[in-house]
C-alpha positions in Angstrom: 0.1 0.0 0.0 1.4 3.6 -0.9 0.9 5.4 2.2 0.5 9.2 2.1 4.2 10.5 2.6 5.0 10.9 6.3 5.9 14.4 5.8 2.4 15.3 4.6 -0.6 15.5 6.7 -3.4 13.3 5.0 -6.1 15.5 6.4 -4.5 18.6 5.3 -3.8 17.0 1.8 -7.6 16.1 1.3 -8.6 19.7 2.2 -5.8 21.1 -0.3 -7.1 18.5 -3.0 -10.7 20.0 -2.5 -9.3 23.5 -3.0 -7.7 22.5 -6.1 -11.0 20.8 -7.4 -13.1 24.0 -6.7 -10.6 25.9 -8.8 -11.1 23.6 -11.7 -14.9 23.8 -11.6 -15.8 20.8 -9.4 -18.5 21.3 -6.7 -17.5 18.3 -4.2 -14.8 15.9 -3.8 -14.9 12.8 -1.7 -12.8 9.5 -1.2 -14.2 5.8 -1.4 -12.8 2.5 -0.5 -12.4 0.0 -3.0 -14.4 -2.9 -1.5 -17.9 -2.9 -3.5 -18.5 -6.5 -2.8 -22.0 -5.7 -1.4 -23.2 -4.1 -4.5 -22.4 -7.2 -6.6 -25.6 -9.2 -6.0 -27.8 -6.2 -7.1 -25.6 -5.6 -10.1 -25.7 -9.3 -11.0 -29.6 -9.4 -10.6 -30.1 -6.4 -12.7 -28.1 -7.9 -15.5 -29.8 -11.3 -15.2 -33.1 -9.6 -15.6 -32.2 -8.1 -18.9 -32.5 -4.6 -17.9 -29.4 -3.4 -19.6 -31.1 -3.8 -22.8 -28.8 -3.7 -25.8 -25.8 -2.4 -23.8 -23.9 -5.5 -24.1 -20.9 -3.8 -22.7 -22.7 -3.6 -19.2 -22.6 -7.4 -19.1 -19.2 -7.8 -21.0 -17.1 -6.5 -17.9 -19.0 -8.7 -15.4 -18.2 -7.9 -11.9 -15.1 -5.7 -12.8 -17.6 -3.0 -12.4 -17.7 -3.7 -8.6 -14.3 -4.3 -8.4 -11.9 -1.2 -8.8 -8.6 -3.1 -7.9 -9.4 -5.4 -10.7 -10.2 -2.9 -13.2 -7.1 -0.8 -12.5 -4.7 -3.0 -10.5 -3.0 -1.3 -7.6 -6.1 1.0 -6.9 -6.4 1.6 -3.2 -8.7 4.6 -3.2 -11.3 6.3 -5.7 -11.6 9.9 -5.4 -15.2 10.8 -6.5 -16.1 14.2 -7.6 -19.3 16.0 -8.8 -19.7 18.9 -11.2 -22.9 21.0 -11.4 -24.1 21.3 -15.0 -27.2 23.6 -15.1 -26.5 26.5 -17.7 -25.2 29.6 -15.9 -28.2 31.5 -17.3 -30.7 29.0 -15.4 -33.3 31.1 -13.6 -33.0 30.9 -9.7 -35.1 32.3 -7.2 -37.6 33.8 -9.8 -40.9 32.8 -11.5 -41.1 30.8 -13.5 -38.4 28.7 -12.2 -36.1 26.5 -14.3 -38.2 23.4 -13.4 -41.4 25.1 -14.5 -39.7 26.3 -17.9 -38.6 22.6 -18.7 -42.2 21.4 -17.8 -43.7 24.1 -20.2 -41.1 22.8 -23.0 -42.4 19.3 -22.6 -45.9 20.5 -22.9 -45.3 22.2 -26.3 -45.5 19.2 -28.8 -43.9 21.2 -31.5 -40.8 22.0 -29.6 -37.9 19.6 -29.4 -36.8 18.8 -26.0 -33.1 17.9 -25.3 -31.9 16.9 -21.9 -30.5 19.7 -20.0 -27.0 18.1 -19.5 -26.6 17.5 -23.2 -27.3 21.4 -24.3 -23.4 22.4 -23.8 -20.3 20.9 -24.4 -19.7 17.0 -24.1 -19.3 16.4 -20.2 -17.0 13.6 -20.7 -14.5 15.9 -22.3 -14.8 18.5 -19.5 -14.6 16.1 -16.7 -11.9 14.0 -17.9 -9.6 17.1 -18.6 -10.1 18.5 -15.6 -9.9 15.3 -13.6 -6.5 14.7 -15.2 -5.3 18.2 -14.1 -6.3 17.3 -10.4 -4.4 14.1 -10.8 -1.3 16.0 -12.0 -1.8 18.5 -9.1 -1.8 15.8 -6.5 1.3 14.0 -8.1 3.3 17.1 -7.7 2.4 17.0 -4.1 3.1 13.5 -3.2 5.5 12.2 -5.9 5.0 9.3 -8.4 1.2 8.5 -8.3 -0.5 5.8 -10.2 -4.0 6.8 -11.2 -6.5 6.5 -14.0 -9.5 9.0 -14.8 -13.0 7.8 -15.4 -16.2 9.8 -16.6 -19.1 7.7 -17.4 -17.0 6.0 -19.8 -15.8 2.7 -18.4 -17.2 -0.2 -16.3 -17.3 1.8 -13.0 -20.2 2.0 -10.4 -20.3 5.6 -10.2 -23.4 6.1 -8.2 -22.3 3.3 -5.7 -18.8 5.1 -5.3 -20.5 8.3 -4.9 -23.0 7.2 -2.3 -20.2 5.3 -0.4 -17.9 8.4 -0.4 -20.5 10.9 0.8 -21.4 12.7 -2.3 -25.0 12.0 -1.8 -27.2 9.3 -1.5 -28.9 6.8 -4.3 -32.3 8.2 -5.1 -35.2 6.1 -6.2 -34.7 6.8 -9.8 -31.0 5.4 -9.2 -29.2 8.7 -9.6 -27.2 10.4 -7.0 -29.0 12.9 -5.0 -27.3 15.8 -2.6 -29.4 17.8 0.0 -27.9 21.1 -1.3 -27.7 20.2 -5.1 -30.3 17.9 -6.1 -29.2 15.6 -8.7 -28.3 18.0 -11.7 -24.5 17.0 -11.4 -22.1 15.0 -13.3 -20.2 12.4 -11.5 -16.4 11.7 -12.2 -13.7 9.3 -10.7 -10.0 9.2 -10.0 -8.6 5.8 -9.2 -5.3 6.2 -7.3 -2.8 4.1 -5.8 -2.5 6.2 -2.8 -4.4 5.7 0.5 -6.2 9.1 1.1 -8.5 9.4 4.3 -11.7 7.9 3.4 -15.0 10.3 3.8 -17.9 9.3 5.3 -21.4 8.3 3.5 -24.3 10.4 4.2 -27.9 9.2 5.0 -30.7 9.0 2.5 -33.6 11.5 2.4 -36.0 10.1 0.1 -38.5 8.7 2.7 -42.0 7.9 1.4 -41.7 9.9 -1.8 -42.6 8.4 -5.1 -42.3 11.6 -7.3 -39.8 10.2 -9.7 -41.4 6.7 -10.0 -44.8 8.2 -10.8 -43.7 10.7 -13.3 -41.7 8.6 -15.2 -43.5 8.7 -18.9 -42.7 5.1 -20.0 -42.8 3.4 -16.2 -39.0 2.5 -16.7 -38.5 2.8 -12.8 -40.0 -0.6 -12.2 -39.4 -0.3 -8.4 -37.5 2.0 -6.1 -33.8 2.0 -7.2 -34.6 -0.2 -10.0 -34.7 1.1 -13.8 -35.3 -1.2 -16.8 -33.2 0.7 -19.5 -35.3 -1.0 -22.3 -38.3 1.5 -21.4 -36.1 4.4 -20.3 -36.3 7.3 -22.8 -32.6 8.4 -22.2 -31.9 4.8 -23.3 -34.0 4.6 -26.3 -32.8 8.0 -27.7 -29.2 7.5 -27.0 -28.0 4.0 -26.5 -30.7 1.9 -28.4 -29.4 1.8 -32.1 -32.5 0.0 -33.6 -36.0 0.8 -34.1 -37.8 2.2 -31.1 -40.6 -0.1 -29.9 -43.9 1.1 -31.3 -45.7 0.9 -28.2 -43.2 3.3 -26.4 -43.1 5.7 -29.3 -46.4 7.7 -28.1 -45.0 8.0 -24.7 -41.9 9.6 -25.7 -43.6 12.9 -26.7 -41.1 15.5 -27.9 -38.2 14.2 -26.0 -35.4 13.7 -28.8 -32.3 13.4 -26.7 -32.5 12.0 -23.1 -35.2 12.8 -20.4 -35.2 14.9 -17.4 -38.7 13.9 -16.0 -37.5 12.1 -12.8 -35.2 14.9 -12.1 -37.9 17.6 -12.7 -40.3 15.8 -10.3 -37.7 15.4 -7.5 -38.4 18.0 -4.7 -34.5 18.0 -3.9 -33.9 19.7 -7.3 -35.3 22.9 -6.0 -31.7 23.0 -4.3 -29.9 22.4 -7.7 -27.0 24.7 -8.5 -25.8 26.6 -11.7 -22.6 25.4 -13.3 -19.5 27.3 -12.6 -18.2 26.6 -16.3 -19.4 28.3 -19.3 -18.9 24.8 -21.2 -22.5 23.8 -20.1 -24.3 26.8 -21.4 -26.9 25.8 -23.8 -25.8 26.2 -27.4 -27.8 27.6 -30.2 -30.6 25.1 -31.4 -30.5 23.0 -28.4 -33.1 24.7 -26.4 -36.8 25.5 -27.3 -36.1 24.7 -31.1 -39.0 23.6 -33.2 -38.7 19.8 -34.4 -39.5 20.9 -38.0 -36.3 23.3 -37.8 -34.0 20.4 -36.6 -35.5 18.1 -39.1 -34.2 20.5 -42.0 -30.7 19.9 -41.0 -28.6 17.6 -43.3 -25.8 15.6 -41.9 -23.2 18.2 -42.3 -25.1 20.7 -40.6 -25.8 18.1 -37.7 -22.1 17.3 -37.4 -21.3 21.2 -37.5 -23.7 21.9 -34.7 -23.0 18.9 -32.5 -19.1 19.3 -32.5 -17.8 18.9 -29.2 -21.2 17.9 -28.1 -22.6 14.6 -26.4 -25.1 14.5 -28.9 -22.9 14.0 -31.9 -22.3 10.3 -30.7 -25.6 9.0 -31.5 -25.1 9.8 -35.2 -27.3 11.5 -37.9 -29.5 8.6 -38.6 -30.6 8.2 -34.8 -31.0 11.9 -34.5 -33.6 11.8 -37.5 -35.2 8.8 -35.9 -35.6 10.6 -32.6 -37.0 13.7 -34.5 -39.4 11.5 -36.3 -41.0 10.1 -33.2 -41.4 13.4 -31.7 -42.7 14.8 -35.0 -45.4 11.9 -35.1 -46.3 12.9 -31.6 -46.7 16.4 -32.3 -48.9 15.4 -35.5 -51.2 13.5 -33.2 -52.2 16.6 -31.2 -52.4 18.8 -33.9 -52.0 18.4 -38.0 -49.2 20.8 -39.1 -48.6 21.2 -42.8 -45.1 22.5 -42.5 -44.1 19.6 -40.1 -45.5 17.1 -42.5 -43.4 18.7 -45.2 -40.3 18.6 -43.2 -40.7 14.8 -42.6 -41.2 14.3 -46.2 -38.1 16.1 -47.1 -36.2 14.2 -44.5 -37.5 11.2 -45.9 -36.0 11.6 -49.4 -32.5 10.9 -48.2 -33.3 8.7 -45.0 -32.1 5.1 -44.4 -34.6 2.2 -43.9 -34.4 2.7 -40.0 -35.4 6.4 -40.3 -37.8 6.1 -43.2 -39.7 3.6 -41.1 -40.1 6.1 -38.3 -40.9 8.8 -40.7 -43.8 6.7 -42.3 -45.0 6.1 -38.8 -45.1 9.8 -38.1 -47.0 10.7 -41.1 -49.5 8.0 -40.6 
């Protein structure tokens, strides 16, 4: 075990680490142990039930997700980090508040709704870069350091590590919740071979609340702390690469990338905080844009608009597929000649997957 150098006060080092993290835009830093064995039965049961859908990589890594020291040999601690992501222009303390604005957007069938976290720069890039800088700063303090940075990009039980280290508790929607920040934040991890002091977990405060479970449009939260990804709109619009099941399409409304409903309904998100970084400010076209306008983008336009964005990873075909579903749901509420024309125009160059969804929408 690599101990904190005897010349360094471990508690003081952790305090300085938190200070460096704040300078880099992180909202909170904590430290978890690497023994997650008690989480393995729940993970295995979730995989056995097929709740991971077509995310085959979830099963491919097996229990490595719950074994940080196997994933990165030599790991002794996991530094967990959260970074708030609500755009800096988000209205706080005014009426209507940001949650009311998002609900209004969801109630406007002709408007495309993109999850709040995806309206700015790709968080993978932002957190990975800043966690790397944090690790380098730590290494200058303690000497040679073995480490690896993760941000939702490898087999890591992020929420479990966040909960054990005290970043918050696991909500019934399976996201991490914090009393002073809700759930509108990203998580990142720094696996290190240095035995930093562990930080304490916090108690859960969901009580009898079922707001997230009851509001889910597709009933994807099948029980407290259990999500069936195959029904989750975030999975369907991002991870799923095939046709969207027809019985779920009407339930998706105007959500074209991700879904925030369970977070919008959560009472703790009245305490959500704005981002420190400009990276998460909403880009043009990513908030409040008519579906017909987005359908008019060709592939070069899509690639230009989504450069450096998490949205680009789904590719143009899935983007059009999602828009077609939203357009069909909008036409169900009110016929719109311009929206029909946009669908027909997009269909002229669509592949078979997109064409099937466009035909569904027009019908």
